[in-house]
Chimera marker file (.cmm) of the C-alpha trace (Angstrom):
<marker_set name="trace">
<marker id="1" x="69.557" y="107.826" z="94.148" r="1" g="1" b="0" radius="0.5"/>
<marker id="2" x="72.902" y="106.999" z="96.136" r="1" g="1" b="0" radius="0.5"/>
<marker id="3" x="71.341" y="105.531" z="99.401" r="1" g="1" b="0" radius="0.5"/>
<marker id="4" x="69.003" y="103.072" z="96.633" r="1" g="1" b="0" radius="0.5"/>
<marker id="5" x="71.971" y="102.112" z="95.586" r="1" g="1" b="0" radius="0.5"/>
<marker id="6" x="74.110" y="101.746" z="98.367" r="1" g="1" b="0" radius="0.5"/>
<marker id="7" x="71.622" y="99.546" z="99.235" r="1" g="1" b="0" radius="0.5"/>
<marker id="8" x="71.380" y="97.570" z="96.318" r="1" g="1" b="0" radius="0.5"/>
<marker id="9" x="74.646" y="95.975" z="96.712" r="1" g="1" b="0" radius="0.5"/>
<marker id="10" x="73.606" y="95.525" z="100.240" r="1" g="1" b="0" radius="0.5"/>
<marker id="11" x="71.499" y="93.442" z="98.768" r="1" g="1" b="0" radius="0.5"/>
<marker id="12" x="73.781" y="91.163" z="96.605" r="1" g="1" b="0" radius="0.5"/>
<marker id="13" x="76.374" y="90.840" z="99.299" r="1" g="1" b="0" radius="0.5"/>
<marker id="14" x="73.362" y="89.014" z="101.745" r="1" g="1" b="0" radius="0.5"/>
<marker id="15" x="72.176" y="87.895" z="99.081" r="1" g="1" b="0" radius="0.5"/>
<marker id="16" x="76.063" y="86.095" z="98.091" r="1" g="1" b="0" radius="0.5"/>
<marker id="17" x="75.756" y="85.400" z="101.903" r="1" g="1" b="0" radius="0.5"/>
<marker id="18" x="73.183" y="83.405" z="101.811" r="1" g="1" b="0" radius="0.5"/>
<marker id="19" x="73.602" y="81.631" z="98.089" r="1" g="1" b="0" radius="0.5"/>
<marker id="20" x="77.122" y="81.085" z="99.477" r="1" g="1" b="0" radius="0.5"/>
<marker id="21" x="75.784" y="79.903" z="102.740" r="1" g="1" b="0" radius="0.5"/>
<marker id="22" x="73.280" y="77.137" z="100.616" r="1" g="1" b="0" radius="0.5"/>
<marker id="23" x="75.914" y="75.303" z="98.859" r="1" g="1" b="0" radius="0.5"/>
<marker id="24" x="78.413" y="74.937" z="101.244" r="1" g="1" b="0" radius="0.5"/>
<marker id="25" x="75.957" y="73.688" z="103.278" r="1" g="1" b="0" radius="0.5"/>
<marker id="26" x="75.186" y="71.245" z="100.278" r="1" g="1" b="0" radius="0.5"/>
<marker id="27" x="78.647" y="70.791" z="99.848" r="1" g="1" b="0" radius="0.5"/>
<marker id="28" x="79.069" y="69.497" z="103.767" r="1" g="1" b="0" radius="0.5"/>
<marker id="29" x="76.508" y="67.252" z="103.511" r="1" g="1" b="0" radius="0.5"/>
<marker id="30" x="78.297" y="65.165" z="99.963" r="1" g="1" b="0" radius="0.5"/>
<marker id="31" x="81.655" y="65.792" z="102.210" r="1" g="1" b="0" radius="0.5"/>
<marker id="32" x="84.067" y="67.484" z="103.413" r="1" g="1" b="0" radius="0.5"/>
<marker id="33" x="86.279" y="67.742" z="99.675" r="1" g="1" b="0" radius="0.5"/>
<marker id="34" x="83.530" y="68.841" z="98.339" r="1" g="1" b="0" radius="0.5"/>
<marker id="35" x="82.722" y="72.060" z="100.485" r="1" g="1" b="0" radius="0.5"/>
<marker id="36" x="86.541" y="72.141" z="100.454" r="1" g="1" b="0" radius="0.5"/>
<marker id="37" x="86.258" y="72.265" z="96.903" r="1" g="1" b="0" radius="0.5"/>
<marker id="38" x="84.047" y="74.889" z="97.196" r="1" g="1" b="0" radius="0.5"/>
<marker id="39" x="86.152" y="77.441" z="99.510" r="1" g="1" b="0" radius="0.5"/>
<marker id="40" x="88.899" y="76.400" z="97.425" r="1" g="1" b="0" radius="0.5"/>
<marker id="41" x="87.226" y="78.480" z="94.337" r="1" g="1" b="0" radius="0.5"/>
<marker id="42" x="85.401" y="81.690" z="96.409" r="1" g="1" b="0" radius="0.5"/>
<marker id="43" x="89.598" y="82.194" z="97.467" r="1" g="1" b="0" radius="0.5"/>
<marker id="44" x="90.644" y="81.783" z="94.478" r="1" g="1" b="0" radius="0.5"/>
<marker id="45" x="87.883" y="84.133" z="93.024" r="1" g="1" b="0" radius="0.5"/>
<marker id="46" x="89.034" y="86.404" z="95.218" r="1" g="1" b="0" radius="0.5"/>
<marker id="47" x="92.283" y="86.136" z="94.829" r="1" g="1" b="0" radius="0.5"/>
<marker id="48" x="91.646" y="86.569" z="91.514" r="1" g="1" b="0" radius="0.5"/>
<marker id="49" x="89.816" y="89.960" z="91.494" r="1" g="1" b="0" radius="0.5"/>
<marker id="50" x="91.971" y="91.140" z="94.370" r="1" g="1" b="0" radius="0.5"/>
<marker id="51" x="95.118" y="91.224" z="92.295" r="1" g="1" b="0" radius="0.5"/>
<marker id="52" x="93.009" y="92.251" z="89.154" r="1" g="1" b="0" radius="0.5"/>
<marker id="53" x="91.451" y="95.650" z="91.800" r="1" g="1" b="0" radius="0.5"/>
<marker id="54" x="87.991" y="94.658" z="90.693" r="1" g="1" b="0" radius="0.5"/>
<marker id="55" x="86.374" y="94.914" z="94.276" r="1" g="1" b="0" radius="0.5"/>
<marker id="56" x="82.346" y="94.405" z="92.979" r="1" g="1" b="0" radius="0.5"/>
<marker id="57" x="83.771" y="90.975" z="92.887" r="1" g="1" b="0" radius="0.5"/>
<marker id="58" x="85.787" y="90.919" z="95.695" r="1" g="1" b="0" radius="0.5"/>
<marker id="59" x="83.418" y="91.914" z="97.676" r="1" g="1" b="0" radius="0.5"/>
<marker id="60" x="81.515" y="89.463" z="96.988" r="1" g="1" b="0" radius="0.5"/>
<marker id="61" x="84.320" y="86.564" z="97.154" r="1" g="1" b="0" radius="0.5"/>
<marker id="62" x="84.070" y="87.916" z="100.352" r="1" g="1" b="0" radius="0.5"/>
<marker id="63" x="80.560" y="87.692" z="101.430" r="1" g="1" b="0" radius="0.5"/>
<marker id="64" x="80.308" y="84.128" z="99.977" r="1" g="1" b="0" radius="0.5"/>
<marker id="65" x="83.604" y="83.171" z="102.021" r="1" g="1" b="0" radius="0.5"/>
<marker id="66" x="81.864" y="84.510" z="104.936" r="1" g="1" b="0" radius="0.5"/>
<marker id="67" x="78.891" y="82.855" z="103.759" r="1" g="1" b="0" radius="0.5"/>
<marker id="68" x="81.265" y="79.664" z="103.247" r="1" g="1" b="0" radius="0.5"/>
<marker id="69" x="82.439" y="80.030" z="107.056" r="1" g="1" b="0" radius="0.5"/>
<marker id="70" x="78.608" y="79.906" z="108.490" r="1" g="1" b="0" radius="0.5"/>
<marker id="71" x="77.916" y="77.079" z="106.639" r="1" g="1" b="0" radius="0.5"/>
<marker id="72" x="80.664" y="75.234" z="108.501" r="1" g="1" b="0" radius="0.5"/>
<marker id="73" x="79.342" y="76.323" z="111.902" r="1" g="1" b="0" radius="0.5"/>
<marker id="74" x="75.895" y="75.037" z="110.647" r="1" g="1" b="0" radius="0.5"/>
<marker id="75" x="77.274" y="72.304" z="110.232" r="1" g="1" b="0" radius="0.5"/>
<marker id="76" x="79.003" y="71.495" z="113.642" r="1" g="1" b="0" radius="0.5"/>
<marker id="77" x="75.976" y="72.597" z="115.214" r="1" g="1" b="0" radius="0.5"/>
<marker id="78" x="73.884" y="69.330" z="115.866" r="1" g="1" b="0" radius="0.5"/>
<marker id="79" x="77.536" y="67.895" z="117.790" r="1" g="1" b="0" radius="0.5"/>
<marker id="80" x="77.660" y="70.646" z="119.726" r="1" g="1" b="0" radius="0.5"/>
<marker id="81" x="73.918" y="69.904" z="120.951" r="1" g="1" b="0" radius="0.5"/>
<marker id="82" x="74.850" y="66.730" z="121.201" r="1" g="1" b="0" radius="0.5"/>
<marker id="83" x="78.155" y="67.050" z="123.706" r="1" g="1" b="0" radius="0.5"/>
<marker id="84" x="78.653" y="67.994" z="127.192" r="1" g="1" b="0" radius="0.5"/>
<marker id="85" x="81.023" y="69.965" z="129.531" r="1" g="1" b="0" radius="0.5"/>
<marker id="86" x="84.759" y="71.265" z="128.040" r="1" g="1" b="0" radius="0.5"/>
<marker id="87" x="84.128" y="69.878" z="124.220" r="1" g="1" b="0" radius="0.5"/>
<marker id="88" x="81.090" y="71.549" z="123.974" r="1" g="1" b="0" radius="0.5"/>
<marker id="89" x="82.922" y="75.285" z="124.778" r="1" g="1" b="0" radius="0.5"/>
<marker id="90" x="85.916" y="73.611" z="122.405" r="1" g="1" b="0" radius="0.5"/>
<marker id="91" x="84.100" y="73.129" z="119.848" r="1" g="1" b="0" radius="0.5"/>
<marker id="92" x="82.208" y="76.360" z="120.063" r="1" g="1" b="0" radius="0.5"/>
<marker id="93" x="85.945" y="78.115" z="120.032" r="1" g="1" b="0" radius="0.5"/>
<marker id="94" x="85.993" y="75.804" z="116.798" r="1" g="1" b="0" radius="0.5"/>
<marker id="95" x="83.087" y="78.015" z="115.552" r="1" g="1" b="0" radius="0.5"/>
<marker id="96" x="84.701" y="80.874" z="116.349" r="1" g="1" b="0" radius="0.5"/>
<marker id="97" x="88.022" y="80.657" z="114.626" r="1" g="1" b="0" radius="0.5"/>
<marker id="98" x="86.565" y="79.326" z="111.757" r="1" g="1" b="0" radius="0.5"/>
<marker id="99" x="84.118" y="82.413" z="111.504" r="1" g="1" b="0" radius="0.5"/>
<marker id="100" x="87.150" y="84.801" z="112.229" r="1" g="1" b="0" radius="0.5"/>
<marker id="101" x="89.841" y="83.340" z="109.151" r="1" g="1" b="0" radius="0.5"/>
<marker id="102" x="86.538" y="82.817" z="106.963" r="1" g="1" b="0" radius="0.5"/>
<marker id="103" x="85.874" y="86.709" z="107.820" r="1" g="1" b="0" radius="0.5"/>
<marker id="104" x="89.188" y="88.381" z="108.262" r="1" g="1" b="0" radius="0.5"/>
<marker id="105" x="92.661" y="86.167" z="107.953" r="1" g="1" b="0" radius="0.5"/>
<marker id="106" x="92.596" y="84.403" z="104.497" r="1" g="1" b="0" radius="0.5"/>
<marker id="107" x="91.182" y="87.393" z="102.968" r="1" g="1" b="0" radius="0.5"/>
<marker id="108" x="94.201" y="89.470" z="104.350" r="1" g="1" b="0" radius="0.5"/>
<marker id="109" x="96.239" y="86.976" z="103.656" r="1" g="1" b="0" radius="0.5"/>
<marker id="110" x="94.594" y="86.492" z="99.874" r="1" g="1" b="0" radius="0.5"/>
<marker id="111" x="95.162" y="90.102" z="99.587" r="1" g="1" b="0" radius="0.5"/>
<marker id="112" x="98.465" y="90.654" z="101.133" r="1" g="1" b="0" radius="0.5"/>
<marker id="113" x="99.827" y="88.188" z="98.529" r="1" g="1" b="0" radius="0.5"/>
<marker id="114" x="97.906" y="89.269" z="95.680" r="1" g="1" b="0" radius="0.5"/>
<marker id="115" x="99.604" y="92.671" z="95.963" r="1" g="1" b="0" radius="0.5"/>
<marker id="116" x="102.698" y="90.809" z="96.302" r="1" g="1" b="0" radius="0.5"/>
<marker id="117" x="101.996" y="89.251" z="93.043" r="1" g="1" b="0" radius="0.5"/>
<marker id="118" x="100.545" y="92.300" z="91.065" r="1" g="1" b="0" radius="0.5"/>
<marker id="119" x="102.994" y="94.363" z="89.003" r="1" g="1" b="0" radius="0.5"/>
<marker id="120" x="104.239" y="97.512" z="90.393" r="1" g="1" b="0" radius="0.5"/>
<marker id="121" x="102.260" y="100.952" z="88.997" r="1" g="1" b="0" radius="0.5"/>
<marker id="122" x="103.215" y="102.067" z="85.970" r="1" g="1" b="0" radius="0.5"/>
<marker id="123" x="105.830" y="105.901" z="87.022" r="1" g="1" b="0" radius="0.5"/>
<marker id="124" x="103.463" y="108.828" z="86.643" r="1" g="1" b="0" radius="0.5"/>
<marker id="125" x="104.370" y="110.641" z="83.845" r="1" g="1" b="0" radius="0.5"/>
<marker id="126" x="106.221" y="113.175" z="83.741" r="1" g="1" b="0" radius="0.5"/>
<marker id="127" x="105.242" y="116.724" z="84.772" r="1" g="1" b="0" radius="0.5"/>
<marker id="128" x="106.336" y="120.425" z="83.226" r="1" g="1" b="0" radius="0.5"/>
<marker id="129" x="107.433" y="122.568" z="86.189" r="1" g="1" b="0" radius="0.5"/>
<marker id="130" x="105.485" y="126.235" z="86.378" r="1" g="1" b="0" radius="0.5"/>
<marker id="131" x="108.040" y="129.148" z="85.396" r="1" g="1" b="0" radius="0.5"/>
<marker id="132" x="110.346" y="130.676" z="87.935" r="1" g="1" b="0" radius="0.5"/>
<marker id="133" x="109.812" y="134.159" z="86.404" r="1" g="1" b="0" radius="0.5"/>
<marker id="134" x="106.381" y="133.836" z="84.590" r="1" g="1" b="0" radius="0.5"/>
<marker id="135" x="106.656" y="136.758" z="81.443" r="1" g="1" b="0" radius="0.5"/>
<marker id="136" x="104.479" y="139.759" z="82.367" r="1" g="1" b="0" radius="0.5"/>
<marker id="137" x="101.593" y="140.334" z="79.601" r="1" g="1" b="0" radius="0.5"/>
<marker id="138" x="101.719" y="144.152" z="78.345" r="1" g="1" b="0" radius="0.5"/>
<marker id="139" x="99.908" y="146.252" z="75.957" r="1" g="1" b="0" radius="0.5"/>
<marker id="140" x="101.548" y="144.779" z="72.780" r="1" g="1" b="0" radius="0.5"/>
<marker id="141" x="99.973" y="141.173" z="73.540" r="1" g="1" b="0" radius="0.5"/>
<marker id="142" x="96.864" y="141.596" z="73.697" r="1" g="1" b="0" radius="0.5"/>
<marker id="143" x="96.981" y="142.836" z="69.852" r="1" g="1" b="0" radius="0.5"/>
<link id1="1" id2="2" r="1" g="1" b="0" radius="0.2"/>
<link id1="2" id2="3" r="1" g="1" b="0" radius="0.2"/>
<link id1="3" id2="4" r="1" g="1" b="0" radius="0.2"/>
<link id1="4" id2="5" r="1" g="1" b="0" radius="0.2"/>
<link id1="5" id2="6" r="1" g="1" b="0" radius="0.2"/>
<link id1="6" id2="7" r="1" g="1" b="0" radius="0.2"/>
<link id1="7" id2="8" r="1" g="1" b="0" radius="0.2"/>
<link id1="8" id2="9" r="1" g="1" b="0" radius="0.2"/>
<link id1="9" id2="10" r="1" g="1" b="0" radius="0.2"/>
<link id1="10" id2="11" r="1" g="1" b="0" radius="0.2"/>
<link id1="11" id2="12" r="1" g="1" b="0" radius="0.2"/>
<link id1="12" id2="13" r="1" g="1" b="0" radius="0.2"/>
<link id1="13" id2="14" r="1" g="1" b="0" radius="0.2"/>
<link id1="14" id2="15" r="1" g="1" b="0" radius="0.2"/>
<link id1="15" id2="16" r="1" g="1" b="0" radius="0.2"/>
<link id1="16" id2="17" r="1" g="1" b="0" radius="0.2"/>
<link id1="17" id2="18" r="1" g="1" b="0" radius="0.2"/>
<link id1="18" id2="19" r="1" g="1" b="0" radius="0.2"/>
<link id1="19" id2="20" r="1" g="1" b="0" radius="0.2"/>
<link id1="20" id2="21" r="1" g="1" b="0" radius="0.2"/>
<link id1="21" id2="22" r="1" g="1" b="0" radius="0.2"/>
<link id1="22" id2="23" r="1" g="1" b="0" radius="0.2"/>
<link id1="23" id2="24" r="1" g="1" b="0" radius="0.2"/>
<link id1="24" id2="25" r="1" g="1" b="0" radius="0.2"/>
<link id1="25" id2="26" r="1" g="1" b="0" radius="0.2"/>
<link id1="26" id2="27" r="1" g="1" b="0" radius="0.2"/>
<link id1="27" id2="28" r="1" g="1" b="0" radius="0.2"/>
<link id1="28" id2="29" r="1" g="1" b="0" radius="0.2"/>
<link id1="29" id2="30" r="1" g="1" b="0" radius="0.2"/>
<link id1="30" id2="31" r="1" g="1" b="0" radius="0.2"/>
<link id1="31" id2="32" r="1" g="1" b="0" radius="0.2"/>
<link id1="32" id2="33" r="1" g="1" b="0" radius="0.2"/>
<link id1="33" id2="34" r="1" g="1" b="0" radius="0.2"/>
<link id1="34" id2="35" r="1" g="1" b="0" radius="0.2"/>
<link id1="35" id2="36" r="1" g="1" b="0" radius="0.2"/>
<link id1="36" id2="37" r="1" g="1" b="0" radius="0.2"/>
<link id1="37" id2="38" r="1" g="1" b="0" radius="0.2"/>
<link id1="38" id2="39" r="1" g="1" b="0" radius="0.2"/>
<link id1="39" id2="40" r="1" g="1" b="0" radius="0.2"/>
<link id1="40" id2="41" r="1" g="1" b="0" radius="0.2"/>
<link id1="41" id2="42" r="1" g="1" b="0" radius="0.2"/>
<link id1="42" id2="43" r="1" g="1" b="0" radius="0.2"/>
<link id1="43" id2="44" r="1" g="1" b="0" radius="0.2"/>
<link id1="44" id2="45" r="1" g="1" b="0" radius="0.2"/>
<link id1="45" id2="46" r="1" g="1" b="0" radius="0.2"/>
<link id1="46" id2="47" r="1" g="1" b="0" radius="0.2"/>
<link id1="47" id2="48" r="1" g="1" b="0" radius="0.2"/>
<link id1="48" id2="49" r="1" g="1" b="0" radius="0.2"/>
<link id1="49" id2="50" r="1" g="1" b="0" radius="0.2"/>
<link id1="50" id2="51" r="1" g="1" b="0" radius="0.2"/>
<link id1="51" id2="52" r="1" g="1" b="0" radius="0.2"/>
<link id1="52" id2="53" r="1" g="1" b="0" radius="0.2"/>
<link id1="53" id2="54" r="1" g="1" b="0" radius="0.2"/>
<link id1="54" id2="55" r="1" g="1" b="0" radius="0.2"/>
<link id1="55" id2="56" r="1" g="1" b="0" radius="0.2"/>
<link id1="56" id2="57" r="1" g="1" b="0" radius="0.2"/>
<link id1="57" id2="58" r="1" g="1" b="0" radius="0.2"/>
<link id1="58" id2="59" r="1" g="1" b="0" radius="0.2"/>
<link id1="59" id2="60" r="1" g="1" b="0" radius="0.2"/>
<link id1="60" id2="61" r="1" g="1" b="0" radius="0.2"/>
<link id1="61" id2="62" r="1" g="1" b="0" radius="0.2"/>
<link id1="62" id2="63" r="1" g="1" b="0" radius="0.2"/>
<link id1="63" id2="64" r="1" g="1" b="0" radius="0.2"/>
<link id1="64" id2="65" r="1" g="1" b="0" radius="0.2"/>
<link id1="65" id2="66" r="1" g="1" b="0" radius="0.2"/>
<link id1="66" id2="67" r="1" g="1" b="0" radius="0.2"/>
<link id1="67" id2="68" r="1" g="1" b="0" radius="0.2"/>
<link id1="68" id2="69" r="1" g="1" b="0" radius="0.2"/>
<link id1="69" id2="70" r="1" g="1" b="0" radius="0.2"/>
<link id1="70" id2="71" r="1" g="1" b="0" radius="0.2"/>
<link id1="71" id2="72" r="1" g="1" b="0" radius="0.2"/>
<link id1="72" id2="73" r="1" g="1" b="0" radius="0.2"/>
<link id1="73" id2="74" r="1" g="1" b="0" radius="0.2"/>
<link id1="74" id2="75" r="1" g="1" b="0" radius="0.2"/>
<link id1="75" id2="76" r="1" g="1" b="0" radius="0.2"/>
<link id1="76" id2="77" r="1" g="1" b="0" radius="0.2"/>
<link id1="77" id2="78" r="1" g="1" b="0" radius="0.2"/>
<link id1="78" id2="79" r="1" g="1" b="0" radius="0.2"/>
<link id1="79" id2="80" r="1" g="1" b="0" radius="0.2"/>
<link id1="80" id2="81" r="1" g="1" b="0" radius="0.2"/>
<link id1="81" id2="82" r="1" g="1" b="0" radius="0.2"/>
<link id1="82" id2="83" r="1" g="1" b="0" radius="0.2"/>
<link id1="83" id2="84" r="1" g="1" b="0" radius="0.2"/>
<link id1="84" id2="85" r="1" g="1" b="0" radius="0.2"/>
<link id1="85" id2="86" r="1" g="1" b="0" radius="0.2"/>
<link id1="86" id2="87" r="1" g="1" b="0" radius="0.2"/>
<link id1="87" id2="88" r="1" g="1" b="0" radius="0.2"/>
<link id1="88" id2="89" r="1" g="1" b="0" radius="0.2"/>
<link id1="89" id2="90" r="1" g="1" b="0" radius="0.2"/>
<link id1="90" id2="91" r="1" g="1" b="0" radius="0.2"/>
<link id1="91" id2="92" r="1" g="1" b="0" radius="0.2"/>
<link id1="92" id2="93" r="1" g="1" b="0" radius="0.2"/>
<link id1="93" id2="94" r="1" g="1" b="0" radius="0.2"/>
<link id1="94" id2="95" r="1" g="1" b="0" radius="0.2"/>
<link id1="95" id2="96" r="1" g="1" b="0" radius="0.2"/>
<link id1="96" id2="97" r="1" g="1" b="0" radius="0.2"/>
<link id1="97" id2="98" r="1" g="1" b="0" radius="0.2"/>
<link id1="98" id2="99" r="1" g="1" b="0" radius="0.2"/>
<link id1="99" id2="100" r="1" g="1" b="0" radius="0.2"/>
<link id1="100" id2="101" r="1" g="1" b="0" radius="0.2"/>
<link id1="101" id2="102" r="1" g="1" b="0" radius="0.2"/>
<link id1="102" id2="103" r="1" g="1" b="0" radius="0.2"/>
<link id1="103" id2="104" r="1" g="1" b="0" radius="0.2"/>
<link id1="104" id2="105" r="1" g="1" b="0" radius="0.2"/>
<link id1="105" id2="106" r="1" g="1" b="0" radius="0.2"/>
<link id1="106" id2="107" r="1" g="1" b="0" radius="0.2"/>
<link id1="107" id2="108" r="1" g="1" b="0" radius="0.2"/>
<link id1="108" id2="109" r="1" g="1" b="0" radius="0.2"/>
<link id1="109" id2="110" r="1" g="1" b="0" radius="0.2"/>
<link id1="110" id2="111" r="1" g="1" b="0" radius="0.2"/>
<link id1="111" id2="112" r="1" g="1" b="0" radius="0.2"/>
<link id1="112" id2="113" r="1" g="1" b="0" radius="0.2"/>
<link id1="113" id2="114" r="1" g="1" b="0" radius="0.2"/>
<link id1="114" id2="115" r="1" g="1" b="0" radius="0.2"/>
<link id1="115" id2="116" r="1" g="1" b="0" radius="0.2"/>
<link id1="116" id2="117" r="1" g="1" b="0" radius="0.2"/>
<link id1="117" id2="118" r="1" g="1" b="0" radius="0.2"/>
<link id1="118" id2="119" r="1" g="1" b="0" radius="0.2"/>
<link id1="119" id2="120" r="1" g="1" b="0" radius="0.2"/>
<link id1="120" id2="121" r="1" g="1" b="0" radius="0.2"/>
<link id1="121" id2="122" r="1" g="1" b="0" radius="0.2"/>
<link id1="122" id2="123" r="1" g="1" b="0" radius="0.2"/>
<link id1="123" id2="124" r="1" g="1" b="0" radius="0.2"/>
<link id1="124" id2="125" r="1" g="1" b="0" radius="0.2"/>
<link id1="125" id2="126" r="1" g="1" b="0" radius="0.2"/>
<link id1="126" id2="127" r="1" g="1" b="0" radius="0.2"/>
<link id1="127" id2="128" r="1" g="1" b="0" radius="0.2"/>
<link id1="128" id2="129" r="1" g="1" b="0" radius="0.2"/>
<link id1="129" id2="130" r="1" g="1" b="0" radius="0.2"/>
<link id1="130" id2="131" r="1" g="1" b="0" radius="0.2"/>
<link id1="131" id2="132" r="1" g="1" b="0" radius="0.2"/>
<link id1="132" id2="133" r="1" g="1" b="0" radius="0.2"/>
<link id1="133" id2="134" r="1" g="1" b="0" radius="0.2"/>
<link id1="134" id2="135" r="1" g="1" b="0" radius="0.2"/>
<link id1="135" id2="136" r="1" g="1" b="0" radius="0.2"/>
<link id1="136" id2="137" r="1" g="1" b="0" radius="0.2"/>
<link id1="137" id2="138" r="1" g="1" b="0" radius="0.2"/>
<link id1="138" id2="139" r="1" g="1" b="0" radius="0.2"/>
<link id1="139" id2="140" r="1" g="1" b="0" radius="0.2"/>
<link id1="140" id2="141" r="1" g="1" b="0" radius="0.2"/>
<link id1="141" id2="142" r="1" g="1" b="0" radius="0.2"/>
<link id1="142" id2="143" r="1" g="1" b="0" radius="0.2"/>
</marker_set>
């Protein structure tokens, strides 16, 4: 049963990635400002989820960030097809850098920022120490 839950969660993450990819592609067709606004929303949700310790929402925002990176790569692909020589390699390096930022760097920086902004954990409650000489139970105690 646990595998079914894991498979369902992976499908939900894949769906979040796909939705973010499609929304990024649509936003980039409208202009770069729309796509950057969408990215700001995705990263704001990630930061909120990380600061409130909502792991499922954080994972969904991470998948959306990955989808945004792939959407930007798709937007840059026509430029790569028309380029030649060194320019083509530079655009492919930009694709790889964009993906690395969306998958690894930005989520790590946002997580670090959320941990810094989060209030510290309350100290644990004091625990009573065990007795050094425990009382011996005798026949009088059973009655």
